[in-house]
C-alpha positions as CSV (number, residue, x, y, z in Angstrom):
1,X,65.0,109.9,65.4
2,X,65.3,111.0,62.0
3,X,65.1,108.7,59.0
4,X,68.2,106.7,58.4
5,X,68.6,104.5,55.3
6,X,71.2,101.9,54.3
7,X,73.1,103.0,51.3
8,X,74.5,100.2,49.2
9,X,77.0,102.7,47.8
10,X,78.5,103.6,51.2
11,X,77.9,100.3,52.8
12,X,76.2,101.8,55.8
13,X,73.3,103.9,57.2
14,X,73.1,107.4,56.4
15,X,70.7,110.1,57.5
16,X,68.2,110.6,54.7
17,X,68.0,114.3,53.6
18,X,66.1,114.8,50.4
19,X,67.6,117.0,47.6
20,X,64.6,119.2,47.4
21,X,62.9,120.0,50.8
22,X,59.6,118.4,51.2
23,X,59.9,116.1,48.1
24,X,61.4,112.7,47.6
25,X,62.3,111.2,44.1
26,X,62.3,107.6,44.0
27,X,63.3,105.2,41.0
28,X,62.7,101.5,41.1
29,X,63.8,99.0,38.5
30,X,60.6,97.4,37.6
31,X,59.9,94.2,35.7
32,X,61.5,92.7,32.6
33,X,58.2,91.5,31.2
34,X,59.1,88.1,29.5
35,X,57.0,85.9,31.9
36,X,54.3,85.8,34.5
37,X,55.4,87.4,37.9
38,X,56.5,85.2,40.7
39,X,56.9,86.1,44.4
40,X,60.6,86.9,43.9
41,X,59.5,89.6,41.4
42,X,56.8,91.2,43.5
43,X,58.8,91.2,46.8
44,X,60.8,94.3,45.3
45,X,57.5,96.1,44.4
46,X,56.0,95.5,47.9
47,X,59.2,96.5,49.8
48,X,59.4,99.8,48.0
49,X,55.7,100.4,48.3
50,X,56.2,100.3,52.1
51,X,59.1,102.7,51.7
52,X,57.0,105.0,49.6
53,X,54.2,104.8,52.1
54,X,56.4,105.5,55.0
55,X,58.0,108.6,53.2
56,X,54.5,109.9,52.5
57,X,53.5,109.3,56.2
58,X,56.7,111.3,57.1
59,X,55.3,114.2,55.3
60,X,57.0,114.0,51.9
61,X,55.6,114.5,48.5
62,X,56.9,111.2,46.9
63,X,57.5,111.2,43.1
64,X,57.8,107.4,42.5
65,X,58.9,106.2,39.1
66,X,59.0,102.4,38.3
67,X,59.9,101.4,34.9
68,X,58.9,98.5,32.5
69,X,61.6,96.9,30.5
70,X,59.5,95.9,27.4
71,X,62.4,95.1,25.0
72,X,65.2,92.8,26.0
73,X,67.0,89.6,24.9
74,X,64.8,87.6,27.2
75,X,61.6,88.9,25.7
76,X,62.9,88.3,22.1
77,X,63.8,84.7,23.1
78,X,60.3,84.1,24.2
79,X,58.8,85.6,21.1
80,X,61.0,83.3,19.0
81,X,59.9,80.3,21.1
82,X,56.2,81.1,21.0
83,X,56.0,82.6,17.5
84,X,54.3,85.7,19.0
85,X,55.3,89.2,18.2
86,X,57.7,90.5,20.8
87,X,55.3,93.3,21.8
88,X,52.5,90.8,22.5
89,X,54.8,89.0,24.9
90,X,55.6,92.1,26.6
91,X,52.2,93.4,26.8
92,X,50.4,90.3,28.1
93,X,53.1,89.9,30.8
94,X,53.0,93.5,31.7
95,X,49.2,93.1,32.3
96,X,49.9,90.1,34.7
97,X,52.4,92.2,36.6
98,X,49.9,95.1,36.9
99,X,47.3,92.6,38.2
100,X,49.8,91.1,40.7
101,X,50.7,94.6,42.0
102,X,47.1,95.5,42.5
103,X,46.2,92.3,44.2
104,X,49.0,92.7,46.7
105,X,47.9,96.4,47.5
106,X,50.9,98.2,45.9
107,X,50.0,101.8,45.2
108,X,50.4,102.8,41.6
109,X,53.7,104.8,41.0
110,X,53.5,108.4,39.9
111,X,54.8,107.3,36.5
112,X,55.5,103.9,34.9
113,X,57.5,104.5,31.8
114,X,58.4,101.9,29.2
115,X,61.7,101.5,27.7
116,X,60.4,101.6,24.1
117,X,59.0,105.0,24.6
118,X,62.1,106.7,25.4
119,X,64.6,106.0,22.6
120,X,65.1,109.7,21.9
121,X,66.4,110.3,25.5
122,X,68.7,107.3,25.1
123,X,70.2,108.7,21.9
124,X,70.8,112.1,23.6
125,X,72.7,110.3,26.5
126,X,74.8,108.2,24.1
127,X,75.7,111.4,22.2
128,X,76.8,113.1,25.3
129,X,79.0,110.0,26.4
130,X,80.5,109.8,22.8
131,X,81.3,113.4,22.7
132,X,83.0,113.3,26.1
133,X,85.1,110.3,25.2
134,X,83.3,107.8,27.5
135,X,81.6,105.8,24.8
136,X,82.3,104.9,21.2
137,X,80.3,103.6,18.2
138,X,81.5,100.7,16.0
139,X,79.6,98.7,13.3
140,X,76.2,100.1,14.6
141,X,76.9,99.2,18.2
142,X,77.6,101.6,21.0
143,X,79.8,100.7,23.9
144,X,80.5,102.4,27.2
145,X,84.3,102.6,27.8
146,X,84.6,101.5,31.3
147,X,88.2,102.3,32.0
148,X,87.4,105.9,31.0
149,X,85.5,106.2,34.3
150,X,87.8,105.8,37.2
151,X,85.0,105.4,39.8
152,X,83.8,102.2,38.0
153,X,83.3,99.3,40.6
154,X,82.6,101.6,43.5
155,X,78.9,100.9,43.9
156,X,79.4,97.0,43.9
157,X,82.8,97.3,45.7
158,X,84.5,95.2,43.1
159,X,87.8,95.5,41.2
160,X,87.0,96.1,37.6
161,X,89.9,93.9,36.4
162,X,88.0,90.9,37.9
163,X,84.5,91.7,36.4
164,X,82.7,90.1,33.6
165,X,79.8,91.9,32.0
166,X,78.0,88.7,31.2
167,X,77.7,89.8,27.6
168,X,78.3,87.7,24.5
169,X,82.0,88.1,23.4
170,X,82.3,90.2,20.2
171,X,85.4,91.4,18.3
172,X,84.5,95.0,18.0
173,X,84.8,95.9,21.7
174,X,88.0,97.9,22.4
175,X,88.0,96.2,26.0
176,X,86.3,93.1,27.1
177,X,85.1,95.1,30.1
178,X,83.2,97.6,28.1
179,X,79.5,97.0,27.9
180,X,76.8,97.6,25.2
181,X,74.5,100.6,25.4
182,X,73.0,100.1,21.9
183,X,72.8,97.0,19.8
184,X,72.9,97.0,16.1
185,X,69.8,95.8,14.2
186,X,69.4,92.0,13.6
187,X,67.0,90.7,10.9
188,X,63.6,90.0,12.3
189,X,64.2,91.9,15.5
190,X,62.6,95.3,16.4
191,X,64.9,98.4,15.7
192,X,65.0,102.1,16.0
193,X,67.0,104.6,14.0
194,X,70.0,106.4,15.5
195,X,72.9,108.6,14.2
196,X,74.9,105.4,14.5
197,X,72.6,103.0,12.7
198,X,69.4,101.1,13.4
199,X,69.3,98.9,16.4
200,X,67.8,98.5,19.8
201,X,68.8,99.7,23.4
202,X,70.8,97.8,25.9
203,X,69.3,97.2,29.4
204,X,71.5,99.6,31.3
205,X,70.9,102.6,29.0
206,X,67.2,102.2,29.3
207,X,67.1,102.9,33.2
208,X,69.6,105.8,33.0
209,X,67.4,107.6,30.4
210,X,64.2,107.0,32.0
211,X,65.3,107.9,35.6
212,X,66.8,111.2,34.4
213,X,63.8,112.2,32.3
214,X,61.3,112.0,35.1
215,X,63.3,112.7,38.2
216,X,66.1,114.9,36.9
217,X,69.9,114.4,36.7
218,X,70.0,114.2,40.5
219,X,67.5,112.3,42.4
220,X,67.1,110.8,46.0
221,X,66.8,107.0,45.9
222,X,67.4,104.3,43.3
223,X,65.9,100.9,44.3
224,X,65.9,97.3,43.1
225,X,66.7,93.7,43.9
226,X,70.2,92.7,45.3
227,X,70.9,90.8,42.2
228,X,70.9,94.2,40.2
229,X,73.8,95.7,41.9
230,X,76.2,94.3,39.3
231,X,76.2,94.8,36.5
232,X,73.0,96.7,36.0
233,X,73.1,99.4,38.7
234,X,77.0,99.6,38.4
235,X,76.6,100.4,34.8
236,X,73.7,102.7,35.3
237,X,75.8,104.9,37.7
238,X,78.9,104.8,35.5
239,X,77.2,106.0,32.3
240,X,75.1,108.6,34.0
241,X,77.8,110.1,36.2
242,X,80.4,110.0,33.3
243,X,77.9,112.0,31.4
244,X,77.9,114.6,34.1
245,X,74.7,113.7,36.1
246,X,75.0,113.2,39.8
247,X,72.2,110.5,39.4
248,X,71.1,108.6,42.6
249,X,72.0,110.0,46.1
250,X,71.0,106.6,47.8
251,X,71.0,103.1,46.4
252,X,68.8,100.7,48.2
253,X,68.5,97.0,47.4
254,X,66.0,94.4,48.7
255,X,67.0,90.8,49.6
256,X,66.0,88.0,47.3
257,X,63.4,85.2,47.5
258,X,64.9,81.8,47.3
259,X,63.8,78.3,47.1
260,X,66.0,75.7,48.7
261,X,68.7,78.5,48.9
262,X,68.6,79.2,45.2
263,X,67.3,82.4,43.8
264,X,63.9,82.0,42.1
265,X,64.3,82.3,38.4
266,X,62.6,81.0,35.2
267,X,65.7,79.5,34.0
268,X,66.0,77.2,37.1
269,X,62.3,76.3,37.0
270,X,62.0,77.1,40.8
271,X,59.6,80.0,40.7
272,X,56.4,80.2,42.8
273,X,54.0,82.4,40.7
274,X,51.8,84.9,42.4
275,X,48.7,83.3,40.8
276,X,49.7,80.0,42.3
277,X,50.3,81.7,45.7
278,X,47.0,83.4,45.7
279,X,45.2,80.1,45.3
280,X,46.8,79.0,48.6
281,X,46.5,82.3,50.6
282,X,44.6,85.4,50.5
283,X,46.3,88.5,48.9
284,X,46.7,90.3,52.3
285,X,48.2,87.2,53.7
286,X,50.8,86.8,50.9
287,X,51.6,90.6,51.2
288,X,52.1,90.2,54.9
289,X,54.5,87.2,54.3
290,X,56.6,89.4,51.9
291,X,56.5,92.5,54.1
292,X,57.4,90.9,57.5
293,X,61.1,90.3,57.0
294,X,63.5,93.2,56.8
295,X,63.7,94.4,53.2
296,X,67.4,93.7,53.1
297,X,67.2,90.1,54.2
298,X,66.8,87.1,52.0
299,X,63.6,85.0,52.3
300,X,63.8,81.2,51.7
301,X,60.4,80.2,50.9
302,X,58.6,77.2,52.7
303,X,55.0,76.4,53.0
304,X,55.3,76.3,56.8
305,X,56.8,79.9,56.9
306,X,53.9,81.1,54.6
307,X,51.4,79.4,56.9
308,X,53.0,80.9,60.0
309,X,52.8,84.4,58.6
310,X,49.2,84.0,57.5
311,X,48.2,83.0,61.1
312,X,50.0,85.9,62.4
313,X,48.1,88.3,60.0
314,X,44.8,86.7,61.1
315,X,45.5,87.5,64.6
316,X,45.6,91.1,63.6
317,X,42.6,90.8,61.5
318,X,40.7,89.1,64.2
319,X,41.2,92.2,66.6
320,X,40.3,94.6,63.9
321,X,37.1,92.7,63.2
322,X,36.1,92.2,66.8
323,X,37.0,95.9,67.6
324,X,34.7,97.2,64.7
325,X,32.0,94.8,65.9
326,X,32.1,96.1,69.5
327,X,32.3,99.7,68.5
328,X,29.6,99.4,65.8
329,X,28.5,102.6,64.0
330,X,30.6,104.6,66.3
331,X,33.9,102.9,65.0
332,X,36.2,105.5,63.5
333,X,39.6,104.1,62.7
334,X,40.1,106.2,59.7
335,X,43.2,108.2,60.6
336,X,45.6,110.3,58.6
337,X,48.9,108.5,57.8
338,X,51.3,111.1,59.6
339,X,53.7,110.6,62.2
340,X,51.4,111.7,65.1
341,X,49.1,108.8,64.2
342,X,51.7,106.1,65.3
343,X,53.2,104.8,68.5
344,X,56.6,106.4,69.1
345,X,58.4,103.0,69.1
346,X,56.7,102.3,65.7
347,X,58.2,105.5,64.3
348,X,61.5,104.8,65.8
349,X,61.6,101.3,64.1
350,X,60.5,102.5,60.7
351,X,63.1,105.4,60.9
352,X,65.8,102.7,61.4
353,X,66.3,101.8,57.9
354,X,62.5,100.8,57.5
355,X,62.8,98.3,60.3
356,X,59.7,96.3,59.7
357,X,60.3,93.4,61.9
358,X,60.6,95.7,64.9
359,X,57.7,97.8,63.7
360,X,55.6,94.6,63.4
361,X,56.5,93.7,67.0
362,X,54.9,97.1,68.0
363,X,51.9,96.3,66.0
364,X,51.3,92.9,67.5
365,X,51.9,94.3,71.0
366,X,49.3,97.0,70.3
367,X,46.9,94.1,69.1
368,X,47.4,92.3,72.5
369,X,46.6,95.4,74.5
370,X,43.6,95.9,72.2
371,X,42.4,92.4,72.9
372,X,42.8,93.0,76.6
373,X,40.5,96.0,76.2
374,X,38.1,94.0,74.2
375,X,37.9,91.5,77.2
376,X,37.0,94.3,79.4
377,X,34.5,95.8,76.9
378,X,36.4,99.1,77.4
379,X,35.2,100.9,74.2
380,X,37.5,104.0,74.6
381,X,40.6,101.8,74.9
382,X,39.4,99.6,72.1
383,X,38.9,102.6,69.9
384,X,42.3,104.0,70.7
385,X,44.1,100.7,69.9
386,X,42.0,100.2,66.8
387,X,43.2,103.6,65.4
388,X,46.9,102.8,66.1
389,X,46.6,99.3,64.6
390,X,44.9,100.6,61.3
391,X,47.4,103.4,61.0
392,X,50.2,100.9,61.2
393,X,48.5,98.6,58.8
394,X,48.2,101.5,56.4
395,X,52.0,101.8,56.2
396,X,52.3,98.1,55.5
397,X,49.7,98.3,52.8
398,X,47.2,96.1,54.8
399,X,44.7,98.8,55.8
400,X,41.9,97.8,53.6
401,X,42.2,94.0,54.1
402,X,40.9,93.2,57.7
403,X,37.5,92.0,57.7
404,X,37.3,91.3,53.9
405,X,36.8,87.8,52.7
406,X,36.9,86.1,49.3
407,X,33.2,85.9,49.2
408,X,31.0,88.4,47.2
409,X,29.1,91.0,49.2
410,X,25.8,89.2,48.3
411,X,27.1,85.8,49.4
412,X,28.4,87.2,52.7
413,X,25.1,88.9,53.5
414,X,23.3,85.4,53.0
415,X,25.9,83.7,55.2
416,X,25.4,86.4,57.8
417,X,21.8,85.9,58.0
418,X,21.9,82.1,58.1
419,X,24.6,82.1,60.8
420,X,22.8,84.7,62.8
421,X,19.6,82.5,62.8
422,X,21.7,79.5,64.0
423,X,23.3,81.5,66.6
424,X,19.9,82.9,67.8
425,X,18.8,79.2,68.1
426,X,22.0,78.5,70.1
427,X,21.3,81.4,72.5
428,X,17.8,80.3,73.1
429,X,19.0,76.6,73.8
430,X,21.5,78.0,76.4
431,X,18.8,80.2,78.0
432,X,16.6,77.2,78.6
433,X,19.7,75.4,79.8
434,X,19.6,72.8,77.0
435,X,23.4,72.8,76.6
436,X,23.5,69.7,74.5
437,X,21.4,71.4,71.8
438,X,23.6,74.6,72.0
439,X,26.8,72.5,71.7
440,X,25.2,70.5,68.8
441,X,24.6,73.8,66.8
442,X,28.1,75.0,67.5
443,X,29.5,71.6,66.4
444,X,27.4,71.7,63.2
445,X,28.7,75.2,62.5
446,X,32.2,74.1,63.0
447,X,31.8,71.2,60.5
448,X,30.6,73.8,58.0
449,X,33.8,75.8,58.6
450,X,32.4,78.5,60.8
451,X,34.2,79.1,64.2
452,X,32.1,80.6,66.9
453,X,33.6,82.4,69.8
454,X,31.8,83.6,72.8
455,X,32.9,87.1,73.9
456,X,31.7,89.6,76.5
457,X,29.8,91.3,73.7
458,X,28.1,88.1,72.7
459,X,28.8,85.3,70.2
460,X,30.7,86.1,67.1
461,X,31.8,84.1,64.2
462,X,34.5,83.8,61.4
463,X,35.3,81.4,58.6
464,X,38.0,78.9,59.3
465,X,41.1,79.9,57.3
466,X,43.3,76.7,57.5
């Protein structure tokens, strides 16, 4: 089965065939860095990280561009509230986003451009649109003339007559439906010089300019959260295609993370920050929680759901740890991420619009079979299942996590030695049939948060995670 992806523009799945054979160009709307990241923000990054990994595993060279919006009304509002320069607001929050992406195992994009570094490209795009009659300048502002583009509304499936751009009403627009590409300078705010006067870019213009610069006038996939379909992506597509660029061939949108049914947002005060979540669960567990649902589905956050997903991840982790322990130095679960490394049902699931829930079912079934092989101490079967499991974890961005803990390497080594000593004493007690003493040692370890499991290969231990 070849890869099929759901395209927002056609409202259905289409077979994915890249514009340039062997290469995939992918653009993702990144963060507007006015606040620290919450799990709603990073779900998009995680979802498209999985897509990028699967495309690479399918044999494509992926050119992945994820932008940073570092100038915006929201950033300027925070700067005014805090008394900090706008660039400090943007820079400090951008670093928090970078830290969050790294903590959750997102691979760095090929390029991560910032809006403020691409004003020349924006000027060129505006000039093309003005000269072709699709945009106009007035009093230092530049607007896109929506009714000049007959396809407007096609991406979001809406009638332009019923749409509202969500912009502040101004008198100099020719049509209320038109949207701002460039905003004239306001005292105290940053500005850049253009042929139409000093000012700063509008949000929609930024992404069109950056996507085209790095991926070309036609590229394969444009991604982002479902909340961006209108007006942001509708406006991107309109201004780029009106200028003569084919722009994105596929539009992919991830579902939102909600709390009590409401979208997480700073304005509603209902966000769950990444930092706060990582005090509750480990990074791999949080990533698993965000990865597990289908990328197009919404996720309503609850503590119970997070705990359930963390336990599900630990079952995978437990198999990997036990398998590596049984195989010892001969364990070799480092496999290339290519289609031949995965079970056929896993490939089928991922090729069906990145069907992670079905792919995870294959993963958990492989873990169950691997645990059966562990019970039989069948090293060959265990090794096979370990390779399959770690390959699948690699696609989900969880390949480096199993067996890792929050302790430093030195602390872990000390704990290993102390627990090994206690287990030696427990084994000696059992050999002399002093089961009361053996049980007492096990109970004391349990009180310290160390769970002992007796296996065919001997006693093993792990830290309690609940």
